[in-house]
C-alpha positions in Angstrom: 19.9 2.5 15.9 22.6 4.5 14.7 22.7 8.4 14.7 22.4 8.2 10.9 19.7 5.8 10.9 17.8 8.0 13.5 18.5 11.1 11.6 17.7 9.5 8.1 14.1 8.4 9.5 13.3 11.7 11.2 13.6 13.2 7.7 11.6 10.2 6.0 8.9 10.6 8.6 8.7 14.5 8.1 8.5 13.8 4.4 5.8 11.2 4.8 3.7 13.3 7.1 4.0 16.1 4.4 3.3 14.0 1.3 1.7 10.7 1.6 4.0 8.3 -0.2 2.9 4.9 0.8 2.4 3.2 -2.7 -0.2 5.2 -3.9 -1.1 7.0 -7.1 0.6 10.2 -5.9 4.0 8.6 -6.8 3.8 10.2 -10.0 2.9 13.6 -8.4 6.1 14.0 -6.5 7.2 17.5 -6.4 10.5 18.1 -8.4 13.9 18.6 -6.4 14.9 22.1 -6.3 18.6 21.5 -6.2 18.2 19.6 -9.6 18.3 21.2 -13.1 14.9 22.2 -14.5 14.1 21.6 -18.0 14.9 25.1 -18.8 18.5 24.5 -17.5 18.9 21.3 -19.2 20.9 21.0 -22.7 19.5 19.4 -25.7 22.0 16.9 -26.1 20.2 14.1 -24.2 21.3 15.3 -20.8 17.6 15.5 -19.6 16.9 11.8 -20.6 20.3 10.7 -19.1 19.4 12.4 -15.8 16.4 10.7 -15.4 17.5 7.4 -16.4 20.4 7.5 -14.0 17.9 8.5 -11.1 15.9 5.4 -12.4 18.8 3.1 -12.2 19.8 4.5 -8.6 16.5 2.4 -7.4 17.6 -1.1 -7.9 20.1 -0.8 -5.2 19.6 2.5 -4.1 22.4 5.1 -4.6 21.3 6.7 -1.2 23.4 5.7 1.7 20.4 5.3 4.3 18.4 3.6 2.1 20.9 1.1 0.8 21.6 0.5 4.4 18.4 -0.8 5.5 17.5 -2.5 2.2 20.6 -4.3 1.7 23.0 -4.2 4.7 20.6 -4.7 7.5 17.8 -6.7 5.8 19.2 -8.5 2.7 22.6 -9.2 3.7 21.7 -10.8 7.2 18.5 -12.8 5.8 20.8 -13.9 2.6 23.7 -14.6 5.4 26.3 -12.5 3.9 26.3 -10.0 6.5 25.7 -9.9 10.4 24.3 -6.7 12.0 26.7 -5.9 14.6 25.0 -3.1 16.2 23.7 -3.0 19.9 20.1 -2.9 19.3 17.8 -6.2 19.3 15.1 -4.8 17.2 16.8 -5.8 14.4 15.7 -8.0 11.3 18.3 -10.7 12.1 16.8 -10.8 15.6 13.6 -11.2 13.7 12.3 -8.3 15.8 12.5 -5.4 13.4 10.5 -2.4 13.9 8.6 -0.6 11.2 11.5 1.9 10.8 13.7 -1.3 9.7 11.1 -2.9 7.7 9.3 -0.4 5.8 12.2 1.2 3.6 11.4 -1.1 0.6 7.8 0.5 0.2 7.9 3.6 2.1 11.2 5.3 1.3 11.0 8.3 -1.1 14.2 7.0 -2.6 12.7 4.0 -4.2 9.2 3.6 -5.3 8.4 7.8 -5.8 11.9 8.3 -7.2 11.6 5.5 -9.7 8.0 6.4 -10.9 8.3 10.3 -11.2 11.4 9.7 -13.1 9.9 7.3 -15.3 7.1 9.4 -16.0 9.9 12.2 -16.7 11.5 9.9 -19.0 8.1 9.2 -20.8 7.5 13.1 -21.5 10.8 13.8 -22.8 11.3 10.9 -25.5 9.3 8.5 -27.6 12.4 6.4 -28.3 11.1 2.6 -27.9 14.5 1.4 -26.9 15.2 3.8 -24.2 11.6 3.3 -22.8 12.1 -0.2 -22.8 15.2 0.1 -20.7 13.3 2.0 -18.2 10.7 -0.6 -18.1 13.6 -3.6 -17.4 15.1 -1.3 -14.7 11.5 -1.0 -13.3 11.2 -4.6 -13.1 14.6 -5.1 -11.5 13.9 -2.6 -8.9 10.0 -3.7 -8.2 11.0 -7.4 -8.1 13.0 -6.8 -4.9 9.9 -4.9 -3.3 7.4 -7.6 -4.1 9.7 -10.5 -2.9 10.3 -8.6 0.3 6.4 -8.1 1.0 4.6 -10.4 -1.4 1.4 -8.7 -2.9 2.0 -5.1 -3.6 0.3 -2.0 -5.5 1.8 -2.4 -9.1 -0.3 -2.4 -11.8 -2.5 0.4 -10.7 0.4 2.9 -9.2 -0.4 6.2 -10.6 -3.6 5.5 -12.6 -5.9 8.3 -12.7 -4.3 9.9 -10.0 -5.7 7.6 -7.6 -4.5 8.3 -3.9 -5.7 4.7 -2.8 -4.3 1.9 -4.9 -5.4 -1.8 -4.8 -2.8 -4.6 -4.1 -1.8 -6.9 -7.0 -1.7 -10.6 -6.0 1.9 -11.5 -6.4 1.1 -14.0 -9.1 -0.4 -11.2 -11.2 2.7 -8.9 -10.5 5.0 -11.7 -11.8 2.8 -12.1 -14.7 3.0 -8.4 -15.4 6.9 -8.5 -15.0 7.1 -11.3 -17.8 4.8 -9.4 -20.2 7.0 -6.1 -19.8 10.2 -8.1 -20.0 9.0 -10.1 -23.1 7.8 -6.7 -24.6 11.4 -5.4 -23.9 12.9 -8.1 -25.4 11.0 -7.7 -28.7 11.7 -4.1 -28.9 15.7 -4.7 -28.2 15.7 -7.4 -30.9 14.2 -5.0 -33.4 16.4 -2.3 -32.7 20.0 -3.9 -32.5 21.7 -0.6 -33.5 21.4 0.8 -29.9 20.8 4.4 -28.6 22.7 7.2 -27.3 25.0 6.5 -24.6 24.0 9.5 -22.6 20.7 7.9 -21.9 22.4 4.8 -20.6 24.1 4.6 -17.3 24.7 0.8 -17.3 25.6 -0.5 -20.9 26.7 2.7 -23.0 23.8 2.3 -25.3 23.7 -1.1 -26.4 20.6 -2.9 -26.8 22.0 -6.3 -27.0 23.3 -5.8 -23.6 20.1 -4.8 -22.2 18.4 -7.6 -24.1 20.6 -10.1 -22.5 19.9 -8.4 -19.0 16.3 -8.5 -19.7 16.3 -12.3 -20.7 18.7 -13.1 -17.7 16.2 -11.4 -15.3 13.3 -13.3 -16.9 15.2 -16.4 -16.2 15.7 -15.4 -12.8 12.2 -14.7 -12.0 11.1 -17.5 -13.9 12.8 -19.9 -11.5 11.7 -18.0 -8.5 8.1 -19.3 -9.4 9.0 -22.7 -10.3 7.3 -24.2 -7.4 4.2 -22.2 -7.8 3.6 -22.2 -11.5 5.9 -24.8 -13.1 4.5 -24.4 -16.6 4.7 -20.8 -16.6 8.1 -21.2 -15.2 9.4 -23.6 -17.8 7.7 -21.3 -20.5 9.8 -18.3 -19.5 12.8 -19.7 -18.6 13.2 -21.5 -21.9 12.0 -18.5 -24.0 14.7 -16.5 -22.4 17.7 -18.7 -22.8 16.4 -19.9 -26.3 16.2 -16.3 -27.5 18.5 -15.2 -30.5 20.2 -13.0 -28.3 20.0 -14.9 -25.1 21.2 -14.4 -21.7 24.5 -13.6 -19.9 27.5 -16.0 -21.1 30.5 -13.7 -19.9 31.2 -11.3 -17.1 31.1 -8.3 -20.0 27.3 -9.0 -19.9 27.2 -8.3 -16.2 24.7 -5.6 -14.9 26.2 -3.2 -12.7 25.9 0.4 -11.9 29.5 1.7 -12.2 31.0 3.8 -9.5 30.7 7.2 -11.2 27.1 6.9 -10.7 27.2 7.3 -7.0 28.9 10.9 -6.4 31.6 11.9 -4.3 30.7 9.6 -1.4 31.3 6.5 -3.6 29.3 3.3 -3.2 26.8 3.4 -0.8 27.2 0.1 0.6 30.8 0.8 1.5 29.7 3.9 3.6 26.7 1.9 5.2 28.8 -0.8 6.1 31.6 1.4 7.7 29.1 3.4 9.9 30.4 3.4 13.5 33.6 1.7 12.8 35.8 1.5 15.6 38.6 3.9 15.4 42.1 2.0 14.5 40.1 -0.9 12.9 39.0 -1.6 9.3 36.6 -4.5 9.5 33.5 -2.4 9.6 31.0 -0.8 12.0 27.3 -1.6 11.9 27.8 -4.6 9.5 30.3 -7.3 9.5 30.4 -10.7 7.5 28.2 -13.3 8.7 29.5 -16.8 10.1 27.3 -18.6 7.6 29.3 -17.7 4.4 32.9 -17.9 6.1 32.0 -21.3 7.5 31.0 -22.7 4.0 34.1 -20.9 2.2 36.6 -21.9 5.0 35.4 -25.7 4.5 35.7 -25.5 0.8 39.0 -23.6 1.4 37.8 -21.1 -1.3 40.5 -18.8 -2.7 37.7 -16.2 -3.2 37.8 -15.3 0.6 40.5 -12.8 0.4 38.6 -10.8 -2.1 35.2 -10.9 0.0 36.3 -10.6 3.5 38.5 -8.6 5.6 40.8 -10.5 7.8 39.6 -10.6 11.5 41.2 -8.7 14.3 41.6 -12.1 16.2 45.1 -13.3 16.8 44.6 -17.0 16.2 45.2 -17.8 12.5 42.3 -20.3 12.4 40.1 -17.4 12.8 41.7 -15.3 10.2 38.1 -15.4 8.2 35.6 -15.5 10.7 32.0 -14.0 10.6 29.7 -13.1 13.4 26.6 -15.4 13.8 23.3 -14.0 12.7 20.3 -13.9 15.0 22.3 -13.5 18.4 22.7 -11.5 21.3 25.7 -9.5 20.0 28.9 -8.4 21.7 29.4 -4.9 21.8 31.5 -3.5 19.2 34.1 -2.4 21.7 36.2 -4.3 22.6 35.4 -7.4 20.9 32.6 -7.1 18.3 34.8 -5.1 15.9 37.3 -8.2 15.5 35.2 -10.2 13.5 35.7 -10.2 9.8 34.5 -7.2 7.6 33.1 -7.0 4.1 35.7 -6.2 1.9 34.5 -3.4 -0.3 35.7 -0.1 -1.3 34.0 3.2 -2.0 35.1 2.8 -5.8 33.3 -0.8 -6.4 30.6 -1.1 -8.8 27.1 -2.2 -7.5 26.3 -5.5 -9.4 22.8 -6.3 -10.1 23.1 -9.6 -11.7 26.1 -11.5 -13.1 26.8 -14.3 -15.6 27.8 -16.7 -13.0 24.0 -16.6 -11.5 23.0 -17.1 -14.7 24.9 -20.2 -15.5 23.8 -21.6 -12.1 20.2 -20.7 -13.0 20.4 -22.9 -16.2 22.1 -25.6 -14.5 19.3 -25.8 -11.7 16.6 -25.6 -14.4 18.3 -28.4 -16.3 19.4 -30.8 -13.6 16.5 -30.3 -11.1 13.4 -29.6 -13.4 14.4 -30.7 -16.9 14.0 -27.6 -18.5 15.5 -27.3 -21.9 18.4 -24.8 -21.4 20.7 -26.0 -24.3 23.4 -27.8 -22.6 24.3 -29.9 -19.9 23.9 -29.4 -16.0 27.5 -30.0 -15.5 29.0 -27.7 -18.1 26.6 -24.8 -16.7 27.4 -25.6 -13.1 31.2 -25.7 -13.7 30.8 -22.6 -16.0 29.3 -20.9 -12.8 32.3 -21.4 -10.9 34.7 -20.2 -13.6 32.8 -16.9 -14.3 32.7 -16.3 -10.5 36.5 -16.7 -10.2 36.8 -14.7 -13.2 34.8 -11.8 -12.0 36.6 -11.6 -8.7 40.0 -11.7 -10.3 40.8 -15.2 -8.7 42.9 -18.0 -10.1 42.5 -21.7 -9.2 39.0 -22.6 -10.7 39.7 -25.9 -12.3 41.2 -27.2 -9.0 38.3 -25.9 -6.9 35.9 -27.4 -9.1 37.7 -30.6 -9.3 37.6 -31.2 -5.5 35.7 -34.0 -4.4 36.6 -34.0 -0.5 36.2 -30.7 1.1 33.0 -29.9 2.8 31.7 -27.2 5.0 32.7 -27.4 8.8 31.0 -26.4 11.7 31.0 -22.8 13.5 33.4 -21.9 16.2 33.1 -18.5 17.7 36.3 -17.0 18.8 34.6 -15.6 21.9 33.2 -19.2 22.6 29.8 -17.6 23.2 27.8 -19.0 20.1 29.2 -22.1 18.7 27.3 -24.2 16.3 28.2 -27.6 16.5 26.0 -29.1 13.6 27.8 -29.5 10.2 25.9 -27.2 7.8 26.3 -29.4 4.6 27.9 -32.8 3.6 27.7 -31.4 -0.1 31.3 -31.4 -1.7 32.2 -29.2 -4.6 32.7 -31.5 -7.7 29.8 -32.2 -9.7 28.4 -35.6 -9.1 26.0 -36.7 -12.0 24.7 -39.6 -10.2 23.8 -37.8 -7.1 20.3 -37.5 -6.3 18.3 -34.6 -7.5 18.0 -32.8 -4.2 21.8 -33.1 -3.7 22.3 -31.7 -7.1 20.3 -28.5 -6.1 21.8 -28.2 -2.9 25.3 -28.2 -4.7 24.0 -25.8 -7.1 22.5 -23.4 -4.8 25.4 -23.1 -2.4 27.8 -22.3 -5.3 25.4 -19.6 -6.5 25.2 -18.4 -3.0 28.9 -18.0 -3.0 29.1 -16.4 -6.3 26.3 -14.1 -5.6 28.3 -12.4 -2.3 26.6 -9.0 -1.6 23.3 -9.7 -3.4 21.6 -10.7 -0.2 18.0 -10.0 -1.0 18.6 -12.5 -4.0 20.4 -15.0 -1.6 17.3 -14.8 0.8 14.9 -15.5 -2.0 16.8 -18.7 -3.2 16.9 -19.7 0.7 13.2 -19.3 0.8 12.5 -21.2 -2.5 14.8 -23.9 -1.9 15.9 -24.2 1.7 19.4 -24.0 0.5 22.0 -23.3 1.7 21.6 -24.6 5.3 21.8 -21.7 7.6 22.9 -21.4 11.2 19.8 -20.8 12.8 18.9 -18.0 15.2 19.8 -18.9 18.9 17.2 -19.2 21.4 18.2 -16.0 23.3 18.8 -14.0 20.0 15.4 -14.6 18.4 13.3 -12.0 19.7 10.2 -13.0 17.6 6.9 -14.7 18.9 6.1 -16.2 15.4 9.3 -16.8 13.6 10.7 -20.2 13.6 14.5 -20.6 14.3 15.2 -23.0 11.5 12.8 -21.3 8.7 13.7 -17.6 9.5 11.7 -15.0 8.4 9.8 -15.4 5.2 8.7 -12.0 4.4 8.6 -8.4 5.9 5.5 -6.5 7.3 4.2 -3.9 5.6 4.7 -0.4 6.5 2.6 0.8 9.2 1.7 3.9 6.9 -0.2 1.5 4.5 -2.7 0.4 7.4 -3.7 4.0 7.7 -3.1 5.8 4.2 -4.3 2.8 2.2 -6.0 0.9 5.0 -8.9 -0.4 3.0 -6.5 -2.2 0.2 -3.9 -3.0 3.1 -6.4 -4.6 5.1 -7.9 -6.6 1.9 -4.5 -7.8 1.0 -3.6 -9.0 4.5 -7.2 -10.9 4.8 -6.8 -12.3 1.3 -3.1 -13.4 1.0 -1.9 -13.8 4.6 -5.0 -14.8 6.6 -5.3 -11.6 8.5 -1.7 -11.9 10.0 0.8 -9.3 8.7 3.9 -10.9 10.0 7.5 -12.2 9.2 6.4 -15.7 9.4 3.9 -15.6 6.7 4.9 -17.0 3.4 4.9 -15.2 -0.1 3.2 -16.7 -3.0 6.1 -18.7 -4.5 7.5 -19.8 -1.2 5.7 -23.3 -1.4 8.4 -25.7 -2.1 6.7 -29.0 -0.8 10.1 -30.2 0.5 10.2 -27.6 3.0 6.4 -27.3 3.9 5.7 -31.1 3.6 4.8 -30.8 7.5 
């Protein structure tokens, strides 16, 4: 573990020892930060509401560097096969052997759930504006969906009720049903209040009710497709409601939900800082985090012109390794002299943090139409092609039409420049061009591959898609690199263990959840509720 990580968790452990924050009712009783302005210091022009809303927005992808490092660089990044942890430790998520310090953060960090709910309560005390309150609830769903998709059942409906210190876990089905209820109500409010609201209270869309309505519907579509194998009829209902609503879902990159760079403070984009931790002097490829072999193997095979936007070129001299990632789930080479040579993540301190983009929405519609027959208002091929074009536009890259017309290129095999971790199997036979006559399974794989490429940096979303669909095919952990006793090399982790503090501070409810939903086994091989695709689990 890095020096920064150790420091972070010493602080976190101290705070947890003083004030229990393990998904219990006291989330709404967090003491105010003495370094933030109090109400008496705030002006009457909306600064107070705006400050609380900015804090809420900072809990989707955390604006705190150490928190973002654990949730998105060291957990979602490797599991979604965008990033590879390049640190020396083997007690990591991508070695399937993570300690509590690595896996607890989504649920136990004071920068996420406590910050979200304390500021949500602050907004509720400051304004009765239904639009602002609906925006806050949409952000809450965006943030908490990442939490439940990491662990499964979580405390949700009862957080903060009656000042309880011990809170019962909702089943993941109940959590999702509550998400849909909250998003549907928010869409109703936005539709009835199209004039908008104060830009000072909106860190994302500058006070546009219509943009928030599109995001709420798009998020509803994402979550509807998440449960398509678990609750197909509810999935259809929610997906079709979202897409066929009068305002609808994202259709252009102007709709993208993102936290703009000025919200991050002087350190800039937290992912940038986390990726660069422990970078070797004189290099620019990253420190604790490099690019994963999976994403470079697919994009190299497709000769994808987005590579220069996504990746920092490697430091290996051979041109065939210009873009080459480090394999996930291996015994890693030391950063010096060779580990640092693998391609890095091309990110700057001034980059926005994207929560959801229009390309993803197009691919969601393509899958819903082509694979499940949902009514999405168009043809799957058109949605698929739109997704590719929108991604190229988002990244400022030309050549989308030539790319999507290619019916020959395929992903290759992975050759490690150090010849230590080669993978000789071809990851996929699927080409880029849409094939209307292809079997349904091939259509789904083609859609998810391109959606995965388009969603670069959204590792937790990619991990969820992989668990749900089995696509894209990833390079498995090596026998030497898989340090778990329970996680299958091919299947990979299916969830994270609950934080240890839950087993002590909320022991009765924790044990009930583990016994009820995971057959008494709280480990990374257990499946969350929606992870029930019969093609994956037919054996």
